[in-house]
N, C-alpha and C positions, 0 to 999 in steps of 0.2 A: 490431753496435752502431755501429761506425765508419762502415760503409756506410749504415746506416739513418738516422743523424743526422750528416751531414757538417758539420763546423764546430763541433759540440757536443762530440764526443769525438775523441780521437786515440789512436793506439797508444802514444804516449809518455806521455800523462797519464791514460790510462784507469784505471790502478790507484790513482791518487790521488783519484779522484772519490768523493764520499760515497756510502755504501750506499743511502741513500734516493733519491738522484738516479738511480743505476743501476737500482734496482728499479722506479722510476716509468717509466724509459725502456723497460725490458723489458716492463712491462705495456702501455705505449702501442704498442710493436711488435706484441705479441700481439693487441691490439684491431684494429690496422690490418690484420694478417694475416687475422683473422676476417672483417673487412668485405670483403676481397678475395675470400676463399673463398665468402662469402655471395653475392656478385655472380655468381661463376662457377657456383654450384649452381642458380641460378634456372631456367635452361632445362631442365636435367636433371630437376629436381623437377616442372616443368610436364608433361614427357613421362611421367614415372612416374605422376603423378596421372591423366593422361588414359588411359593403358593400364589402370590399376587400375579406373577407372570403366567402361571399355568391357567388361572381362572379369569384372566382379564379379557375384555372384548377388544380385539385389535383395532376396531373402528372407532373406539372411544378414547384412545390414549396410547402413549408410548410405554414400553416396558420400563420397569424400575430396576435400580441396582441396589447393591448392599448398603451403600451410603444413605439411601433414602430412608432407611429404617434405623440408622444409628443416632441415638439421642445424646450420647456422651462423647461424640467425636471431637477432637481438638480443632480449634479454629485454624485456618490456613495462615501461615506466616508469610510476611513479605520477604523478598530475597535478602534484604539487609538484616533481617532478624534470624536468618538461618545459622546453625552451628557451622563454624569454619570447616572447609573441606578436609583439611589435614586432621582435624579432630574427629570428624565423622568417619573417615576411612580408617583411622587408628582404632576407633571403637569397633568397627566391623571386623577388622583383622583380629583384635584381641578376643572378640566373642567367638570367632571361628576357631581360635586356638584354645577356647574355654578358659581364658585368663581374664575376662572382663570383670572388673570389680562390680559387685551388685549395686553399688551406689549409682552407677551410670544408667541403670535400667529406668531410673526416674525421668531421664530425658531421651529415652530410646526413640519415641516418635520423631523428635527433633533430629536425632542422629540419622534416621532413615531419610528424612526430608533433605537434610544437608548433603548426604551422600548422593541422593538422586539428582539434585539440582546442580551439583558442582563436580568438576573433574577432580580426580585424586591428586594429592600432592605428596611428595616424598619429604620426610622429616628425619633428622638425625636421631632424635629421642622421641619415642612414642608416648611414654607415660612415666611419671614419677608417682609412687604410691607409698603411703604410710604403712606401718606395720599392721595397724588395725583395719586397713583398707577403707577408712572413713575420710581420707584426704587423697584426692587424685588430681594431678596436674597433667593435662593432655597436651601433646605437641608443644612442650616447653621450649622457650628460646631465651637466651641469656642477654640481658641488657646490663652491661658492666658486670657487676657481681650479683645482680638480682635476676629473678626468673619471672618471665611472663608467659602465661598460657591459659588454657581453659581450666578453671578451677571448679571442682566438685568437693564439697565438704559437708560433713554431718557430725554433730555431737562434739565439736571442738570449740574452745573458747576464743573470743576475739583477742588478738595479740599473742596467742599461745605459740611457743616455738615447737615445731614439729619436724621430725627427721623423715625425709623421703628417700626412697631408693629407686633407681632405674629399674623398670619392670623387666627389661631385657638383660641388664648387667647389674645384678644385685649388689656387687661390691662397690658400685658408684652410689654414694650417699651424699645428701645435701640437707642442711638445716635451714628452714625458712620460718618466717613469722606469718601467722594467719592475719588477714586484713582486719582492720578495726570495725568494718561495717558488715561483716558476715551475719547471716541469719541462722536459725536452728538447722535448716537444710538449705544449702546455698549452691547455686550454679552461676558461674560468671565467665563469660568469654573475655579474654584479654586481661585477666587479673594480674596485677603486679605483686609479687611476693618478695619481701625484703629478706636479705640474708643478715646474719648477726653483724657482719662487718659494716653494714650500711644502716643499722637501726638508728644510729644517732645522727644521720644525715637527712637533709630534706631532699626528697626526690622531685 
């Protein structure tokens, strides 16, 4: 846990962390491990499917595909669980430009699924990014003085104030507060980020 989330946990304070925080971090590590294993199994699965189809008896069954040999593939998501189209297409564009923050690779299968199932949407702002690239807000929209968008965050504390800059217009900067319920590695669609002017108000 300490190695997986540097800065979030330490050997001195680990036992003082809330159970829900530790459980969420464990689940996140398990998912990241599954994603890594899934990437590694793709080539082997392709070879297995090829050998099966070469040697199969056509009278005894159908040919198999790559997915039949994938043990770590992610479960298919319902349409309502897909990443919003504006977010998915913003990610694709940023990766094409080689400017995609690495933090978003953790949800890349969801990005591809969201882009495939939904038409592209045009947004005024594609992404707001922190200096350390560990906070990203995709397709942000303003609600009064607050910001709502797809939030990806790693190694930042709950309630911490973070300065974000527009990825396309670096001179545009905004200070927001991290939500109070974020986990060690956190992805959330439609997250509401408060600005300092609204921290004392109830939203």
